[in-house]
C-alpha positions in Angstrom: 0.1 0.0 0.0 2.8 2.4 0.8 4.3 1.7 -2.7 1.2 2.3 -4.4 0.9 5.8 -2.6 4.4 6.7 -3.5 3.7 6.2 -7.1 0.3 7.7 -7.1 1.5 11.0 -5.5 4.7 11.1 -7.7 5.5 14.3 -9.6 8.4 13.7 -12.2 10.8 16.3 -13.4 11.3 16.6 -17.1 15.0 17.5 -17.7 14.4 18.5 -21.3 16.4 17.7 -24.4 19.7 18.7 -23.1 19.2 19.7 -19.3 21.2 23.1 -20.1 18.9 26.0 -19.7 20.7 27.9 -22.6 20.2 25.1 -25.0 16.5 24.4 -23.6 15.8 28.0 -24.8 16.9 27.4 -28.2 14.8 24.1 -28.3 11.7 26.2 -26.9 11.9 28.5 -29.9 12.5 25.6 -32.3 9.4 23.9 -30.9 7.6 27.1 -31.1 8.1 27.1 -35.0 7.9 23.4 -35.5 4.4 22.8 -33.8 2.3 25.3 -35.7 4.0 24.2 -39.0 3.2 20.6 -38.2 -0.5 21.3 -37.3 -0.9 23.6 -40.5 0.9 21.4 -42.9 -0.8 18.2 -42.0 -4.3 19.9 -41.7 -3.6 21.2 -45.3 -3.0 17.8 -46.4 -6.0 16.3 -45.0 -8.3 19.2 -46.4 -6.8 18.9 -49.9 -7.4 15.2 -50.1 -11.0 15.4 -48.6 -11.8 18.3 -51.0 -10.4 17.0 -54.4 -12.2 13.9 -55.7 -9.2 13.1 -57.8 -7.4 12.0 -54.6 -10.1 9.9 -53.3 -8.1 6.8 -53.8 -6.2 4.4 -51.4 -2.7 6.1 -51.5 -4.2 9.4 -50.5 -6.7 7.8 -47.9 -3.6 6.3 -46.1 -1.8 9.7 -46.4 -4.6 11.7 -45.0 -4.7 9.2 -42.0 -0.9 9.5 -41.6 -1.3 13.3 -41.3 -4.1 12.9 -38.8 -1.8 10.6 -36.7 1.1 13.1 -37.0 -1.1 15.9 -35.6 -1.9 13.8 -32.5 1.5 12.5 -32.2 3.2 15.9 -32.0 0.4 17.3 -29.7 1.0 14.6 -27.1 4.4 16.2 -26.1 5.2 19.4 -27.7 2.3 21.6 -26.1 3.4 20.3 -22.5 7.0 21.1 -23.3 6.1 24.8 -24.4 3.8 25.4 -21.4 6.4 24.1 -18.9 9.1 26.3 -20.3 6.9 29.3 -20.5 5.8 28.7 -16.8 9.4 28.0 -15.7 8.3 24.6 -14.5 9.6 21.1 -15.4 7.0 19.1 -13.3 4.6 16.6 -14.7 2.2 14.6 -12.5 2.3 10.7 -12.3 -1.1 10.5 -14.2 0.0 13.0 -16.8 3.3 11.0 -17.3 1.4 7.8 -18.0 -1.0 9.6 -20.3 2.0 10.9 -22.3 3.6 7.4 -22.4 0.4 5.7 -23.5 -0.4 8.1 -26.4 3.2 8.1 -27.6 3.3 4.4 -27.8 -0.1 3.9 -29.3 0.3 6.8 -31.9 3.9 5.8 -32.8 2.7 2.1 -33.5 -0.4 3.3 -35.5 2.0 5.6 -37.6 4.2 2.6 -38.2 1.2 0.3 -39.3 -0.2 3.2 -41.7 3.3 3.5 -43.2 3.2 -0.2 -43.9 -0.2 -0.1 -45.4 1.0 2.7 -47.7 3.9 0.4 -48.8 1.6 -2.4 -49.6 -0.7 0.0 -51.6 2.4 1.0 -53.7 3.6 -2.6 -54.1 0.1 -3.7 -55.3 -0.2 -0.6 -57.6 3.1 -1.2 -59.4 3.5 -5.2 -59.3 -0.3 -5.9 -60.1 -1.8 -2.9 -61.6 -4.6 -4.9 -63.3 -5.8 -6.2 -60.0 -5.2 -3.0 -58.0 -8.9 -1.9 -57.6 -10.0 -5.4 -56.7 -7.3 -5.8 -54.0 -7.3 -2.3 -52.6 -11.0 -1.9 -52.2 -12.3 0.9 -49.9 -13.5 -1.8 -47.3 -10.0 -3.3 -47.2 -8.4 0.1 -46.9 -10.7 1.1 -43.9 -9.9 -2.3 -42.3 -6.2 -1.6 -42.7 -6.4 1.9 -41.0 -8.8 0.7 -38.2 -6.4 -2.3 -37.6 -3.5 0.1 -37.2 -5.3 2.1 -34.6 -6.3 -1.2 -32.7 -2.8 -2.7 -32.7 -1.3 0.8 -31.7 -3.7 1.0 -28.6 -3.3 -2.7 -27.8 0.6 -2.4 -27.8 0.3 0.8 -25.6 -2.0 -0.5 -22.9 0.1 -3.3 -21.3 3.1 -1.0 -21.1 1.0 1.7 -19.4 -0.6 -0.7 -16.8 2.7 -2.3 -16.0 4.5 1.2 -15.4 1.6 2.3 -13.3 2.2 -0.5 -10.8 5.9 0.5 -10.4 7.4 2.3 -7.4 9.4 5.4 -7.8 11.1 6.1 -4.4 14.4 7.8 -5.4 15.4 10.1 -8.3 12.3 11.7 -10.0 14.1 13.3 -12.9 13.1 12.0 -16.3 15.9 12.1 -18.9 13.8 13.5 -21.6 11.4 16.3 -22.6 8.4 13.8 -22.3 7.7 10.7 -20.3 9.0 7.8 -22.3 9.1 4.2 -21.2 12.8 3.8 -21.2 13.8 6.6 -18.8 10.9 5.7 -16.4 12.0 2.1 -16.1 15.4 3.3 -15.3 14.0 5.5 -12.5 12.0 2.8 -10.9 13.0 1.0 -7.7 10.9 -2.0 -8.4 11.9 -5.2 -10.2 11.5 -4.4 -13.8 12.7 -7.4 -15.4 9.3 -8.3 -16.8 8.6 -4.8 -17.9 12.0 -4.9 -19.9 10.9 -8.2 -21.4 7.5 -6.7 -22.4 9.0 -3.5 -23.8 11.4 -5.5 -26.1 8.2 -7.6 -27.1 6.5 -4.1 -27.9 9.6 -3.2 -29.9 9.0 -6.5 -31.9 5.3 -5.5 -32.5 6.4 -2.1 -33.6 8.8 -3.6 -36.0 6.4 -6.0 -37.8 5.5 -3.1 -40.2 9.0 -2.6 -41.2 9.3 -6.1 -42.3 6.2 -5.5 -44.5 7.7 -2.4 -45.9 10.9 -4.2 -46.9 9.0 -7.0 -48.5 6.8 -4.6 -50.4 9.7 -2.7 -51.7 11.6 -5.9 -52.7 8.5 -6.6 -54.8 8.4 -3.2 -56.1 12.0 -3.3 -57.3 11.7 -6.7 -58.7 8.9 -5.5 -60.8 10.7 -2.4 -61.8 13.8 -4.2 -62.9 11.7 -6.2 -65.3 10.4 -2.9 -67.0 12.7 -2.3 -70.0 11.9 1.4 -70.3 13.7 4.0 -68.2 10.4 6.0 -68.1 8.7 3.0 -66.1 11.8 3.1 -63.7 11.4 6.8 -63.1 7.8 6.8 -62.6 8.0 3.9 -60.0 10.8 5.9 -58.1 8.7 9.2 -58.3 5.7 7.3 -56.9 7.6 5.6 -54.0 10.4 8.1 -53.3 8.4 10.2 -50.9 7.3 7.2 -48.9 10.8 5.9 -48.7 12.1 9.2 -47.4 9.5 9.4 -44.6 10.2 5.6 -43.7 13.9 6.2 -43.5 13.6 9.1 -41.3 11.1 7.7 -39.0 12.6 4.2 -38.6 16.2 5.4 -38.6 15.7 7.5 -35.6 13.3 5.0 -33.7 15.8 2.1 -34.3 18.7 4.4 -32.9 16.5 4.9 -29.8 14.9 1.5 -28.9 17.0 -1.2 -30.6 19.5 -1.4 -28.0 19.9 -2.3 -24.2 18.0 -0.1 -21.6 21.3 0.5 -19.6 22.7 2.5 -22.4 20.0 5.1 -22.4 20.9 8.6 -21.2 19.7 12.2 -21.4 22.0 12.9 -24.6 19.7 10.4 -26.4 16.8 12.8 -26.0 18.0 14.8 -29.1 17.1 11.4 -31.1 13.5 11.6 -29.8 13.2 15.3 -31.2 13.6 13.8 -34.8 10.7 11.4 -34.7 8.4 13.2 -32.1 8.7 16.7 -33.7 10.8 16.9 -36.8 9.4 14.1 -38.8 5.7 15.0 -38.4 6.7 18.5 -39.6 8.4 17.4 -42.6 5.8 14.8 -43.9 3.6 17.4 -45.5 6.5 18.8 -47.4 8.0 15.6 -48.5 4.6 14.3 -49.8 3.4 17.6 -51.4 6.7 19.0 -52.9 7.4 15.7 -54.9 3.7 15.0 -55.9 2.1 16.9 -58.9 -1.4 15.7 -57.8 -1.0 16.9 -54.2 0.4 20.4 -55.4 -2.6 20.8 -57.7 -5.1 19.8 -54.9 -3.3 22.3 -52.7 -3.5 25.0 -55.4 -7.2 24.4 -55.7 -7.7 24.7 -52.0 -5.9 27.9 -51.7 -7.6 29.5 -54.9 -11.1 28.4 -53.4 -10.1 30.0 -50.1 -9.0 33.2 -51.8 -12.1 33.5 -53.9 -14.7 32.8 -51.2 -16.7 35.8 -50.2 -15.3 37.7 -47.3 
């Protein structure tokens, strides 16, 4: 009972990205620019896809859902970071900490599975174009997105429940700018062996989409290599290039963070989390719109419609 009370009344201290006040001021300004750009950019992607009937197909359906997840993903941590810096506080309650951790894991996994759905869509479009509409039916696409959300939340729930049962009776300083599972496990004075095993199981579940993405692109490249024309190869790469860029940014940083022993984690690794928690969601709209003529045309129509609407 005493251990439960200790955990329930715990307030954690978020050390930030570096723990140095001068550098934290720089990251505050950085986040102050990144967050509104992320919100506006991803919202424009969603509005452009919804408003243009030419984009009502599986590829853009998945992209709209990815943008929605990215809005939620960045909103889990950045507003709290900005508010704490503005108020001169680094505290977060135990309940707030668990809430951050839950949504971070859930949305991170959902993001991962939607990226896999996008890779499967591209693989089917290039390797089996004649059967594309039959395979990627609206019902199938909705099921893939719903499944992504279900798996994401199912993976987050056990970690959150297990962490809620831990005791934190010593140091309360979280080595990050938000509550992540790795620094919390390092702070606990309870036996965390089972928690660590579950964490690596969660990493395995998170990694399943990466395997799907690799298999999908192996199929894409195998099909492309059988196409004799340079035009066909360039078309395939232009179609998949944006998605590959996002996958590389996202998985590259996440793997650098979680695909290693828990004991090797320290505050200096918090800079890695900035990449996939803040930078990648901000860059996604630019990556997908700047290299996509259909998306640029849809955004142009959206802006023209807004400017020509009566005041």
